[in-house]
C-alpha positions as CSV (number, residue, x, y, z in Angstrom):
1,M,-21.2,22.9,-35.8
2,L,-18.2,20.9,-34.1
3,K,-16.5,23.8,-33.7
4,K,-19.6,25.8,-31.5
5,R,-19.4,22.3,-29.7
6,L,-15.9,22.2,-28.7
7,A,-16.0,26.1,-28.0
8,R,-19.3,25.5,-25.4
9,S,-16.9,22.6,-23.6
10,I,-13.8,24.3,-23.0
11,S,-16.0,27.3,-22.2
12,L,-17.2,25.2,-19.6
13,V,-14.1,23.8,-18.6
14,L,-12.3,27.4,-18.1
15,A,-15.5,28.6,-15.8
16,G,-14.3,26.2,-13.3
17,F,-11.1,28.5,-12.9
18,T,-13.1,31.1,-10.6
19,L,-13.4,28.3,-7.9
20,T,-12.0,25.3,-6.0
21,P,-14.1,23.4,-4.0
22,A,-14.3,18.5,-4.1
23,V,-15.4,16.0,-1.2
24,H,-14.1,12.6,-0.7
25,A,-16.3,9.7,-1.0
26,Q,-16.0,7.4,2.1
27,M,-16.7,3.9,1.1
28,E,-16.5,0.8,2.8
29,G,-14.4,-1.8,0.4
30,E,-15.6,-4.6,2.8
31,D,-19.6,-4.5,2.7
32,S,-20.6,-7.4,1.3
33,L,-24.3,-6.0,1.2
34,L,-23.4,-3.5,-1.3
35,I,-24.0,-5.0,-4.7
36,R,-21.1,-3.8,-6.4
37,V,-22.2,-2.8,-10.4
38,T,-18.5,-2.6,-10.8
39,E,-17.4,-5.6,-9.6
40,G,-13.6,-6.9,-10.3
41,Q,-12.7,-3.6,-12.1
42,S,-10.9,-1.3,-11.2
43,A,-12.0,2.9,-10.8
44,E,-10.2,3.9,-13.6
45,A,-11.0,0.8,-15.9
46,A,-15.1,1.0,-14.8
47,R,-14.6,5.2,-16.1
48,L,-12.8,4.4,-19.2
49,S,-14.9,1.4,-20.2
50,A,-18.3,3.6,-19.1
51,A,-17.5,6.6,-20.7
52,A,-16.4,4.5,-23.9
53,V,-19.7,3.6,-25.1
54,Q,-22.9,5.1,-22.5
55,S,-23.8,8.4,-22.4
56,E,-24.9,8.1,-19.4
57,P,-23.6,6.4,-16.3
58,A,-27.3,5.2,-15.4
59,Q,-27.4,2.9,-17.7
60,R,-24.3,0.7,-15.8
61,L,-26.9,0.1,-13.2
62,S,-28.9,-2.3,-15.3
63,G,-25.9,-5.1,-14.8
64,S,-27.7,-5.9,-11.1
65,A,-31.2,-8.2,-11.5
66,S,-32.1,-5.9,-8.0
67,V,-31.9,-2.5,-10.2
68,S,-34.5,-1.2,-12.9
69,L,-34.8,1.4,-14.5
70,S,-37.2,4.1,-15.3
71,R,-37.4,5.4,-18.8
72,M,-39.3,8.2,-19.4
73,G,-37.4,9.4,-22.5
74,G,-33.4,9.7,-24.4
75,R,-32.1,10.7,-20.8
76,G,-33.0,11.1,-16.6
77,L,-33.4,7.3,-16.2
78,D,-34.2,6.9,-12.5
79,P,-33.6,3.6,-11.0
80,V,-35.7,1.4,-9.0
81,I,-33.9,-0.8,-6.6
82,R,-35.8,-3.5,-5.0
83,G,-39.5,-2.0,-5.8
84,Q,-38.2,1.2,-4.0
85,N,-38.4,4.4,-6.3
86,E,-37.9,8.1,-7.1
87,E,-37.4,9.9,-3.3
88,R,-37.1,6.2,-1.7
89,V,-33.4,6.0,-3.4
90,D,-31.0,8.4,-2.7
91,V,-28.2,9.8,-5.2
92,L,-25.1,10.7,-3.4
93,L,-22.3,12.3,-6.4
94,D,-18.8,11.8,-4.1
95,G,-20.8,12.3,-1.2
96,M,-23.1,15.1,-2.3
97,R,-27.1,15.1,-2.2
98,V,-28.4,16.5,-5.6
99,E,-32.0,17.2,-6.0
100,G,-34.2,17.6,-8.9
101,A,-35.6,20.8,-10.2
102,C,-38.4,18.9,-12.4
103,P,-41.9,18.4,-11.0
104,S,-42.1,15.3,-13.3
105,R,-38.8,13.8,-12.3
106,M,-37.7,14.9,-16.3
107,D,-34.0,15.6,-14.1
108,P,-33.8,12.6,-11.8
109,P,-30.5,12.8,-9.4
110,T,-28.6,10.2,-11.5
111,S,-28.8,12.4,-14.8
112,R,-26.1,14.2,-12.9
113,L,-23.5,11.6,-12.7
114,S,-20.5,12.5,-15.1
115,T,-20.2,11.5,-18.8
116,S,-16.2,12.8,-18.7
117,L,-15.5,11.0,-16.0
118,A,-17.8,8.0,-15.7
119,P,-17.6,7.2,-12.0
120,V,-17.8,4.2,-9.7
121,L,-21.1,2.8,-9.3
122,E,-22.5,1.1,-5.5
123,V,-25.7,0.7,-4.8
124,R,-26.3,0.4,-0.7
125,T,-29.3,-1.9,0.1
126,S,-29.1,-1.8,3.9
127,N,-28.0,0.2,6.2
128,R,-24.7,-0.6,7.2
129,T,-23.1,3.2,7.6
130,L,-25.8,6.5,8.8
131,R,-22.8,8.8,7.7
132,W,-25.1,9.9,4.5
133,G,-28.5,9.4,6.1
134,P,-30.6,6.6,6.5
135,I,-31.5,3.9,3.6
136,A,-35.1,3.9,3.0
137,G,-35.2,2.2,0.0
138,G,-31.9,2.3,-1.7
139,Q,-28.6,4.4,-2.4
140,V,-26.9,5.4,-5.4
141,V,-23.3,5.5,-4.4
142,A,-21.0,7.5,-7.2
143,T,-17.4,7.6,-6.5
144,T,-14.7,9.6,-8.8
145,A,-11.8,8.2,-9.3
146,A,-8.5,10.7,-9.0
147,P,-5.6,10.3,-11.5
148,E,-3.3,8.0,-11.8
149,F,0.3,9.1,-12.4
150,A,2.8,6.9,-13.8
151,D,6.0,6.4,-12.8
152,D,7.7,10.1,-13.4
153,N,4.6,11.2,-15.4
154,L,3.8,14.6,-14.4
155,T,0.5,14.8,-17.0
156,T,-1.9,12.0,-17.5
157,G,-5.3,12.4,-19.6
158,H,-8.2,10.8,-21.7
159,L,-9.9,11.4,-24.9
160,T,-12.8,9.8,-26.2
161,L,-14.6,9.7,-29.5
162,G,-17.7,7.1,-30.5
163,G,-20.8,7.2,-31.5
164,A,-24.0,5.0,-32.0
165,D,-26.3,3.7,-34.5
166,N,-29.6,4.0,-33.6
167,G,-30.7,7.1,-32.9
168,D,-27.5,8.8,-34.8
169,G,-25.3,9.0,-31.4
170,K,-22.4,11.2,-31.1
171,L,-20.2,11.6,-27.6
172,M,-16.7,12.9,-27.2
173,N,-15.0,13.6,-24.0
174,G,-11.5,14.2,-22.6
175,S,-9.6,14.8,-19.9
176,V,-6.2,16.2,-18.8
177,A,-4.4,16.3,-15.5
178,V,-1.1,17.6,-13.8
179,G,0.6,16.7,-10.8
180,S,1.1,14.1,-8.4
181,K,-0.8,11.6,-6.4
182,A,-0.6,13.9,-3.5
183,S,-1.6,17.0,-5.7
184,Y,-3.0,17.8,-8.4
185,L,-5.0,19.6,-11.0
186,R,-8.0,17.8,-13.9
187,M,-9.6,19.4,-16.4
188,A,-12.6,17.2,-17.7
189,A,-15.5,18.2,-20.7
190,G,-17.6,16.0,-22.6
191,Y,-20.4,16.8,-25.2
192,D,-22.9,13.9,-26.6
193,E,-25.9,14.4,-28.6
194,A,-29.0,12.1,-30.2
195,N,-31.9,12.3,-32.3
196,D,-34.4,9.9,-31.7
197,Y,-34.1,6.4,-31.1
198,E,-36.5,3.4,-33.0
199,D,-38.0,0.6,-30.9
200,G,-37.9,-3.3,-31.8
201,D,-41.1,-2.1,-34.3
202,G,-39.0,0.5,-36.0
203,N,-41.6,3.5,-34.5
204,K,-39.7,6.3,-33.3
205,V,-39.5,7.3,-30.0
206,R,-39.4,10.8,-28.6
207,S,-36.3,10.6,-27.3
208,S,-33.6,13.4,-28.8
209,Y,-31.6,15.6,-26.2
210,E,-27.6,17.5,-26.1
211,N,-25.9,17.6,-23.0
212,T,-22.4,19.5,-22.2
213,E,-20.1,19.3,-19.4
214,G,-17.3,20.9,-17.9
215,R,-15.6,20.4,-15.0
216,V,-12.8,21.2,-12.8
217,D,-11.0,19.5,-9.7
218,A,-8.5,19.8,-7.7
219,A,-6.3,18.3,-4.8
220,W,-3.4,19.1,-2.1
221,T,-1.9,17.1,0.6
222,A,0.9,18.1,3.1
223,D,3.3,15.9,4.6
224,N,1.1,15.7,7.4
225,G,-1.6,14.4,5.7
226,F,-4.1,17.0,5.8
227,Y,-5.5,17.8,2.7
228,I,-8.0,19.9,1.1
229,K,-10.0,18.6,-2.9
230,G,-12.1,21.1,-4.4
231,L,-14.7,20.6,-7.3
232,V,-16.8,23.1,-9.6
233,S,-18.9,21.3,-12.6
234,R,-21.7,23.1,-15.0
235,Q,-23.7,20.9,-17.1
236,E,-26.1,22.0,-19.4
237,E,-29.0,20.0,-21.3
238,R,-30.5,21.3,-24.5
239,D,-34.0,20.2,-26.2
240,V,-34.7,16.8,-24.3
241,K,-37.6,15.1,-25.9
242,F,-40.2,12.6,-23.8
243,P,-42.7,10.8,-24.7
244,G,-43.6,9.8,-21.4
245,R,-45.0,13.4,-20.8
246,G,-47.2,16.1,-22.3
247,M,-43.9,18.0,-22.1
248,D,-40.3,18.1,-23.5
249,A,-37.2,20.0,-21.2
250,P,-36.0,22.4,-23.9
251,K,-33.2,23.7,-21.0
252,T,-31.5,22.7,-17.9
253,D,-28.2,23.6,-16.1
254,T,-27.2,22.2,-13.8
255,D,-23.9,24.0,-11.8
256,L,-22.0,22.0,-8.2
257,Y,-19.7,23.0,-6.3
258,R,-17.8,21.2,-3.8
259,M,-15.4,21.6,-1.2
260,E,-13.8,19.0,1.5
261,I,-10.4,19.3,4.2
262,G,-9.3,16.7,6.1
263,A,-6.6,15.3,7.8
264,P,-5.0,11.8,10.0
265,V,-5.7,12.5,14.3
266,A,-4.7,10.1,16.6
267,E,-5.8,6.5,14.8
268,G,-7.9,8.1,12.2
269,G,-9.0,11.2,10.5
270,W,-11.2,14.1,10.6
271,S,-13.1,15.8,7.2
272,L,-15.7,18.4,6.7
273,M,-17.1,18.7,3.3
274,A,-19.7,21.3,2.0
275,W,-20.9,21.5,-1.1
276,Q,-23.5,23.9,-3.5
277,A,-25.9,22.6,-6.3
278,D,-28.2,24.6,-8.3
279,V,-30.3,23.5,-11.1
280,D,-32.7,25.7,-13.3
281,H,-35.1,23.5,-15.6
282,V,-37.4,24.6,-18.0
283,M,-40.6,22.6,-19.6
284,D,-42.7,23.6,-21.7
285,N,-45.2,21.9,-24.3
286,F,-44.5,24.1,-28.2
287,S,-40.9,24.3,-28.3
288,L,-40.3,20.8,-29.5
289,R,-43.6,19.8,-31.0
290,E,-47.0,21.4,-31.9
291,S,-49.5,22.5,-29.5
292,A,-52.9,24.8,-29.3
293,M,-52.3,25.8,-26.3
294,K,-48.9,27.1,-25.1
295,M,-48.2,26.2,-21.1
296,Q,-44.1,26.6,-19.6
297,T,-42.8,26.1,-16.3
298,D,-39.9,27.8,-14.9
299,S,-38.5,25.6,-11.7
300,Q,-35.5,25.9,-9.9
301,T,-33.8,24.0,-7.3
302,R,-30.8,24.8,-4.5
303,T,-29.1,21.7,-2.3
304,Q,-26.4,23.3,-0.1
305,G,-24.3,21.1,2.6
306,A,-22.2,20.4,4.8
307,R,-20.8,17.1,6.9
308,L,-18.1,16.8,9.5
309,V,-17.5,13.0,10.1
310,L,-14.6,12.0,12.9
311,D,-13.4,8.1,12.0
312,Q,-11.3,6.6,15.0
313,T,-9.8,3.0,15.6
314,I,-9.4,1.2,19.1
315,N,-6.9,-1.5,20.0
316,F,-7.1,-2.7,15.9
317,T,-10.6,-3.7,16.4
318,K,-13.3,-1.4,16.9
319,D,-14.2,1.6,14.4
320,I,-15.9,4.4,16.0
321,A,-17.7,7.1,13.4
322,I,-19.9,10.2,14.7
323,G,-20.7,13.5,12.7
324,L,-22.9,15.9,12.4
325,D,-24.3,17.4,8.5
326,V,-26.7,20.1,8.1
327,E,-28.9,20.6,4.9
328,R,-30.4,22.9,3.5
329,N,-33.2,22.9,0.6
330,E,-35.6,24.9,-1.7
331,W,-37.9,24.2,-4.5
332,D,-39.6,27.1,-6.4
333,A,-41.6,26.2,-9.8
334,T,-44.2,27.7,-11.4
335,M,-46.7,26.7,-14.5
336,Y,-47.5,29.6,-17.2
337,N,-50.2,29.9,-20.2
338,G,-51.4,32.3,-22.3
339,M,-50.3,34.2,-25.6
340,N,-47.1,35.9,-24.0
341,L,-46.9,33.3,-21.1
342,D,-47.2,35.5,-19.0
343,N,-50.2,34.3,-16.6
344,P,-49.1,32.6,-13.8
345,A,-51.5,28.7,-13.9
346,S,-50.1,27.1,-11.3
347,L,-47.3,27.2,-8.5
348,M,-46.5,23.6,-8.7
349,W,-43.6,24.1,-5.7
350,P,-44.9,27.5,-3.7
351,G,-41.8,28.5,-2.6
352,V,-40.5,25.4,-0.7
353,E,-37.9,25.2,2.2
354,R,-36.6,22.2,4.0
355,D,-34.3,22.5,6.6
356,R,-32.3,19.6,8.3
357,V,-29.7,19.1,10.9
358,G,-29.0,15.5,11.4
359,V,-26.0,13.3,14.0
360,F,-25.2,10.2,14.0
361,V,-22.9,7.2,16.0
362,E,-21.6,4.3,14.9
363,A,-19.5,1.7,15.7
364,F,-17.9,-1.7,14.9
365,H,-16.4,-4.5,16.8
366,R,-14.6,-7.4,15.7
367,I,-15.2,-9.7,19.0
368,R,-13.6,-12.6,17.7
369,V,-11.2,-13.5,14.5
370,N,-14.8,-15.0,12.6
371,T,-17.0,-12.7,14.4
372,R,-17.8,-8.7,13.3
373,L,-20.8,-6.9,15.4
374,G,-21.8,-3.0,14.5
375,A,-24.7,-1.1,15.5
376,G,-25.3,3.0,14.9
377,I,-27.9,5.5,15.5
378,R,-29.4,8.8,13.8
379,Y,-31.1,11.6,14.6
380,D,-32.4,14.3,12.0
381,R,-34.6,17.4,12.7
382,V,-36.4,18.1,9.9
383,E,-38.4,21.0,9.2
384,M,-40.3,22.1,5.5
385,D,-42.5,24.8,4.7
386,A,-44.1,26.3,1.4
387,T,-43.6,30.2,1.6
388,R,-45.6,31.2,-1.1
389,A,-48.7,29.0,-0.3
390,G,-50.4,32.0,0.2
391,D,-49.4,33.2,-3.4
392,S,-52.9,33.6,-5.9
393,F,-52.4,32.6,-9.3
394,R,-55.4,31.7,-12.3
395,M,-56.0,28.6,-14.2
396,M,-56.7,30.8,-17.2
397,P,-55.4,34.0,-18.3
398,G,-59.0,36.1,-17.5
399,A,-60.8,33.7,-15.4
400,P,-62.6,35.1,-13.0
401,M,-61.8,33.3,-9.9
402,T,-57.6,33.0,-8.5
403,M,-56.8,30.4,-6.0
404,T,-53.8,30.1,-3.6
405,P,-52.1,26.7,-2.7
406,A,-53.4,27.0,0.6
407,M,-56.8,26.7,-1.2
408,L,-56.0,23.3,-2.8
409,Y,-54.5,21.3,0.2
410,M,-57.9,22.5,1.9
411,S,-59.9,21.5,-0.4
412,A,-58.2,18.6,-1.0
413,Y,-57.5,17.7,2.6
414,G,-58.8,20.3,4.8
415,V,-55.5,21.0,5.5
416,T,-54.5,24.8,6.9
417,D,-50.7,24.5,8.6
418,T,-48.3,24.0,5.9
419,K,-45.5,24.0,8.6
420,A,-43.8,20.0,9.3
421,D,-41.9,19.2,11.6
422,D,-40.5,15.6,11.8
423,N,-38.1,14.0,14.5
424,N,-36.5,11.4,13.0
425,V,-34.8,8.7,14.6
426,S,-33.1,5.5,13.0
427,G,-30.9,3.3,13.7
428,F,-29.1,-0.7,13.1
429,I,-27.5,-3.4,14.1
430,T,-25.6,-5.3,12.1
431,G,-23.4,-8.6,13.0
432,E,-21.0,-11.4,10.2
433,W,-20.0,-14.6,11.1
434,R,-17.5,-16.7,9.2
435,L,-19.1,-19.8,9.7
436,S,-15.8,-21.5,7.7
437,P,-13.4,-20.6,5.5
438,A,-16.4,-20.7,2.5
439,N,-19.0,-19.2,3.9
440,T,-19.7,-15.8,5.9
441,L,-24.0,-15.2,7.3
442,E,-24.2,-11.9,7.4
443,A,-27.4,-10.1,8.6
444,T,-28.4,-6.8,9.6
445,A,-32.0,-5.4,11.4
446,S,-32.8,-1.5,10.3
447,H,-35.3,1.4,11.5
448,S,-35.0,4.6,8.9
449,V,-37.3,7.3,8.8
450,R,-38.3,9.3,5.9
451,S,-39.8,12.2,5.5
452,P,-41.7,13.2,2.3
453,S,-40.5,14.6,-0.2
454,V,-41.9,18.0,-1.7
455,N,-43.7,16.1,-4.5
456,E,-45.6,14.5,-1.8
457,R,-45.7,17.3,0.9
458,Y,-46.5,20.5,-1.7
459,V,-46.5,19.9,-5.2
460,A,-50.0,22.2,-6.1
461,Q,-51.3,22.4,-9.4
462,R,-54.8,22.7,-11.1
463,T,-55.5,22.7,-14.4
464,M,-58.7,22.1,-17.4
465,R,-57.4,17.8,-17.1
466,G,-57.4,17.3,-13.1
467,S,-55.5,18.1,-10.5
468,W,-52.0,17.2,-8.5
469,I,-52.2,18.4,-5.0
470,G,-49.6,17.2,-2.4
471,N,-50.2,16.5,1.4
472,P,-49.1,18.6,4.4
473,D,-50.0,16.4,7.1
474,L,-48.8,13.4,6.1
475,E,-46.3,11.5,8.2
476,T,-42.9,10.1,7.9
477,E,-42.6,7.1,6.2
478,K,-41.1,4.7,8.5
479,H,-39.3,1.7,7.1
480,N,-38.4,-1.8,9.5
481,K,-36.0,-3.5,7.5
482,L,-34.6,-7.2,8.3
483,E,-31.7,-8.3,5.6
484,V,-30.0,-12.1,6.1
485,S,-27.6,-12.7,3.4
486,L,-24.8,-16.1,2.9
487,S,-21.5,-15.4,1.4
488,G,-19.2,-17.3,0.0
489,R,-16.0,-18.2,-2.5
490,D,-14.6,-21.6,-3.0
491,G,-11.8,-22.1,-5.6
492,N,-13.6,-20.4,-8.8
493,W,-16.8,-20.6,-7.5
494,S,-18.3,-18.0,-5.9
495,W,-22.2,-17.5,-4.7
496,R,-24.7,-14.9,-2.5
497,P,-28.1,-15.8,-1.4
498,A,-30.4,-13.3,1.0
499,V,-33.6,-12.8,2.1
500,W,-34.7,-9.7,3.3
501,V,-38.0,-8.4,4.5
502,D,-39.0,-4.4,4.5
503,Q,-42.1,-3.7,7.3
504,V,-43.2,0.1,6.0
505,E,-45.4,2.1,8.7
506,D,-46.9,5.0,7.4
507,Y,-45.8,4.7,3.6
508,V,-46.6,7.7,1.1
509,Y,-49.6,6.3,-1.1
510,R,-49.9,8.4,-4.2
511,F,-53.3,7.5,-5.7
512,D,-55.3,9.0,-8.9
513,T,-59.4,9.6,-8.3
514,R,-61.2,9.6,-11.8
515,N,-63.8,12.1,-12.0
516,P,-67.3,12.0,-14.0
517,D,-66.2,14.5,-16.1
518,G,-63.2,12.7,-16.8
519,T,-60.8,14.9,-15.3
520,V,-58.3,13.5,-13.0
521,D,-57.1,14.5,-9.6
522,T,-53.9,13.0,-8.2
523,R,-53.5,12.6,-4.4
524,Y,-51.3,11.5,-1.4
525,A,-51.9,9.3,1.6
526,N,-50.3,7.1,4.3
527,I,-50.7,3.3,4.3
528,D,-48.7,0.6,6.0
529,A,-47.1,-2.1,3.3
530,R,-45.1,-4.8,3.2
531,L,-41.9,-5.8,0.9
532,L,-40.5,-8.9,0.4
533,G,-37.4,-10.0,-1.4
534,V,-35.1,-12.6,-2.5
535,E,-32.2,-11.9,-4.3
536,G,-29.2,-15.1,-5.5
537,L,-25.9,-14.8,-7.2
538,V,-24.1,-17.4,-8.2
539,G,-20.6,-17.1,-10.3
540,W,-17.6,-18.9,-11.7
541,S,-14.0,-17.6,-13.3
542,N,-10.9,-19.1,-13.7
543,G,-9.5,-16.2,-15.3
544,T,-9.8,-16.1,-18.6
545,W,-13.4,-17.4,-18.8
546,S,-16.1,-16.3,-16.3
547,T,-19.8,-16.9,-15.7
548,S,-22.6,-15.5,-13.8
549,S,-26.5,-15.8,-12.8
550,K,-28.5,-12.9,-11.1
551,L,-31.6,-13.6,-10.0
552,A,-34.1,-11.5,-8.3
553,S,-38.0,-11.1,-6.9
554,V,-39.5,-8.6,-4.8
555,R,-43.2,-8.5,-4.2
556,G,-44.6,-5.3,-2.8
557,E,-48.3,-5.5,-0.9
558,N,-50.7,-2.2,0.6
559,R,-52.0,-3.9,3.7
560,D,-54.5,-1.0,4.2
561,A,-56.2,-2.4,0.5
562,D,-54.8,-6.1,0.7
563,K,-53.7,-5.3,-2.7
564,A,-50.7,-5.3,-4.7
565,L,-48.2,-1.8,-4.6
566,P,-47.5,-0.3,-7.9
567,R,-44.6,0.0,-9.8
568,I,-42.9,-3.2,-8.2
569,P,-40.5,-4.7,-10.9
570,P,-41.4,-8.5,-11.5
571,V,-39.0,-11.4,-10.9
572,Q,-35.9,-10.7,-13.2
573,F,-32.6,-12.2,-14.4
574,I,-29.2,-11.8,-15.8
575,Q,-26.8,-14.1,-17.2
576,T,-23.5,-13.2,-18.3
577,L,-20.8,-15.2,-19.9
578,G,-17.2,-13.6,-20.3
579,W,-13.7,-14.0,-22.0
580,Q,-10.4,-11.9,-21.3
581,H,-7.2,-12.7,-22.3
582,Q,-4.4,-10.0,-22.8
583,G,-6.4,-7.1,-22.2
584,H,-9.5,-8.1,-24.0
585,T,-12.2,-8.9,-23.3
586,I,-15.9,-9.9,-24.7
587,E,-18.7,-10.9,-22.7
588,A,-22.2,-11.8,-23.3
589,E,-25.5,-11.3,-21.2
590,W,-29.2,-12.2,-21.5
591,Q,-31.7,-10.8,-19.1
592,L,-34.3,-11.7,-18.7
593,A,-37.8,-10.4,-16.9
594,R,-40.8,-12.9,-15.9
595,R,-44.5,-10.6,-16.7
596,Q,-45.7,-8.9,-14.1
597,D,-49.6,-9.1,-13.6
598,R,-49.7,-8.0,-10.1
599,V,-49.9,-4.2,-10.1
600,D,-51.8,-1.2,-8.6
601,L,-54.4,0.2,-11.8
602,E,-55.7,2.8,-9.2
603,S,-52.4,4.3,-8.3
604,G,-51.8,6.1,-11.9
605,L,-48.2,4.1,-11.0
606,D,-48.7,1.5,-13.5
607,P,-50.2,2.2,-16.9
608,S,-50.9,-1.5,-17.1
609,T,-49.8,-5.0,-16.8
610,S,-46.1,-5.5,-18.5
611,P,-45.4,-8.8,-20.6
612,G,-42.1,-10.8,-19.9
613,Y,-38.6,-10.3,-21.9
614,G,-35.2,-11.7,-23.2
615,V,-32.4,-9.5,-24.3
616,I,-29.3,-10.7,-25.7
617,N,-26.4,-7.7,-24.9
618,L,-23.0,-8.3,-26.6
619,S,-19.9,-6.0,-25.9
620,G,-15.8,-6.0,-25.7
621,T,-13.0,-4.0,-25.3
622,H,-9.9,-4.5,-27.2
623,P,-6.6,-2.6,-26.8
624,L,-5.3,-1.6,-30.6
625,M,-1.7,-0.1,-29.4
626,A,-0.2,1.2,-26.0
627,N,-2.2,3.6,-25.3
628,L,-5.0,3.1,-27.5
629,S,-8.3,1.0,-26.7
630,F,-11.3,0.4,-28.8
631,T,-14.9,-0.6,-27.5
632,W,-18.0,-1.8,-28.8
633,A,-21.8,-3.2,-27.3
634,L,-24.1,-4.5,-29.2
635,D,-27.4,-4.0,-27.7
636,N,-30.8,-5.6,-28.1
637,L,-29.0,-8.2,-30.3
638,F,-32.6,-9.5,-31.7
639,D,-34.0,-6.2,-32.3
640,N,-36.6,-7.2,-29.8
641,T,-39.6,-4.6,-28.9
642,W,-39.5,-4.4,-24.8
643,A,-39.6,-2.2,-21.8
644,Y,-39.1,-2.1,-18.1
645,H,-41.7,-2.7,-15.9
646,V,-41.1,0.2,-14.1
647,S,-40.9,3.1,-16.8
648,K,-43.5,6.1,-17.4
649,D,-46.1,5.6,-19.5
650,N,-46.1,6.5,-23.3
651,L,-48.6,9.7,-24.1
652,A,-47.6,10.2,-27.2
653,D,-48.9,6.3,-28.2
654,S,-52.0,5.7,-25.9
655,G,-51.3,6.5,-22.9
656,V,-50.9,2.7,-21.9
657,F,-48.2,1.7,-23.3
658,R,-44.9,2.6,-21.7
659,V,-41.5,4.3,-22.7
660,N,-40.0,1.4,-24.5
661,E,-36.2,0.5,-24.4
662,P,-34.3,1.1,-28.3
663,G,-33.8,-1.4,-30.6
664,R,-30.8,-3.2,-31.8
665,T,-28.3,-0.6,-31.3
666,V,-24.5,-0.5,-32.1
667,R,-22.6,1.4,-30.2
668,A,-19.0,2.0,-30.8
669,A,-15.4,4.2,-29.3
670,L,-12.4,4.5,-29.6
671,T,-10.3,6.2,-26.6
672,A,-6.8,6.7,-26.3
673,R,-4.6,8.0,-22.5
674,W,-2.1,8.8,-21.4
């Protein structure tokens, strides 16, 4: 079995030699509005520590009190940032946007984060740049570090072997790179698997999976600064179980290709990046569970994009960036039933196409030593259509009546035209004032426009249990956001309180309607909404000992109905205590959340109110030899039963309880690097 797994990983890596594409993700290193998930760590340290004990890099986002993770199974953790979820959270993999291929979000974009080369993760909550698009709810920015070569050493790499007791998890990953800082070729591969884990009550949670990844990336830089970078990767997920849905995912394949070129010019530089992401997904209700009536959904998505950016610095005080990007998305998903699974029962994504062209310009000016101002504007033209809206399907084989997605849109909303053309104008104004050597005041006001997603506009499912129908007539969602924060540092202490408000026009609201016959219909409409939040961070460190306190609270209001918005996390607090000495690190984390009783049960997104919880996690890293380290983690020390409020409902139980997090779990790994 081990040879088979190694062979699969090696074959995936070797497949990468057929192409050479990648990306150069441009990060704003001084943007204190970022929630830095890897604060204080180098890119290399973050990659090694994360790859050692966590099979899914998205788990590291839980280190921020402003982030909750929506769990539906063992893989595919979906981040919720400041009460904004799913399509309102962009995920950028080295500057590349990737869409999922499952209408039920079994494969959110965060499931594509590399496990063999775990990236540095940052969370953006406010517009301080528009080069990757406007921020409606948040952006998760993942940056994969380039290999680090020691002096006079032409090779570098790592090998990690690890496992977990709860669910019998196993993981192994490794990389090898040859070259130098200017030019290199790197191969990486990883494999991880787990069985169903147990929650704090000892109950099994359907969560088993297998995940295999292989990737090759390369870079070359000329003496004059011109560079070319490339990446190709393939990920295969197999037999992924989900208690939070009536189906599992026996197969998901993802192929990513990226290429970037760029060069210095004048007092700055230019870059041109192109990418493509192909995702094939299969979900069914019979491969991994018993079912009296077989159903299977085959879905695919393709994302193609290109981005051209020019950055310039003028007189050392002004930074200007202009750019153009284009993106094309294609989604298609068909649900089948019948004895031979040959009857199209619903066209869930009826050949949806989206074309987007965007242009932006932004500038920052340090007008005084203690004052910096910035502003930007962006225009996006978005065109969407369901090209197969006129194709017919039957709910059951031999049913006398056929339907089309166009008929569903008409019956649900009275809409006959499936085409949508959006002209989105977004912008921001930001300022930074150093009030004293210890304190800096920051304020950012922004207007961000988001086009409704493929589900919100075009999903078309009709079953015996009800219907789930998107609304092609939805208006774009407009976020008017203001954030004020005070960052400070004095001696061993640091702090950052912040307050923010997001007034949303035409918020896309999903809701359920229960019919007299017991069926449930899911629909979408535009409403006005408001989100308010406060956050706080206080930290102390003397180099050996460190501690931090993080607090986040958000309140969501449906202003049309004067009630709560769904899937809003409760007040969350994280307390950490750490020790480090001569490469040894030990950290204790106390993660708490208040109960959440402000829910919207009519939406179908809040299965119930949720109790509060308190969980203690321990972790550590220890150098054993010059090139060998041991990493361990003890999660949920007291074996509590708990779940994030925003997690999906657990249909395997009663339909009201959320998917619980794992009970007490011991994870450990050995990492060798050279």
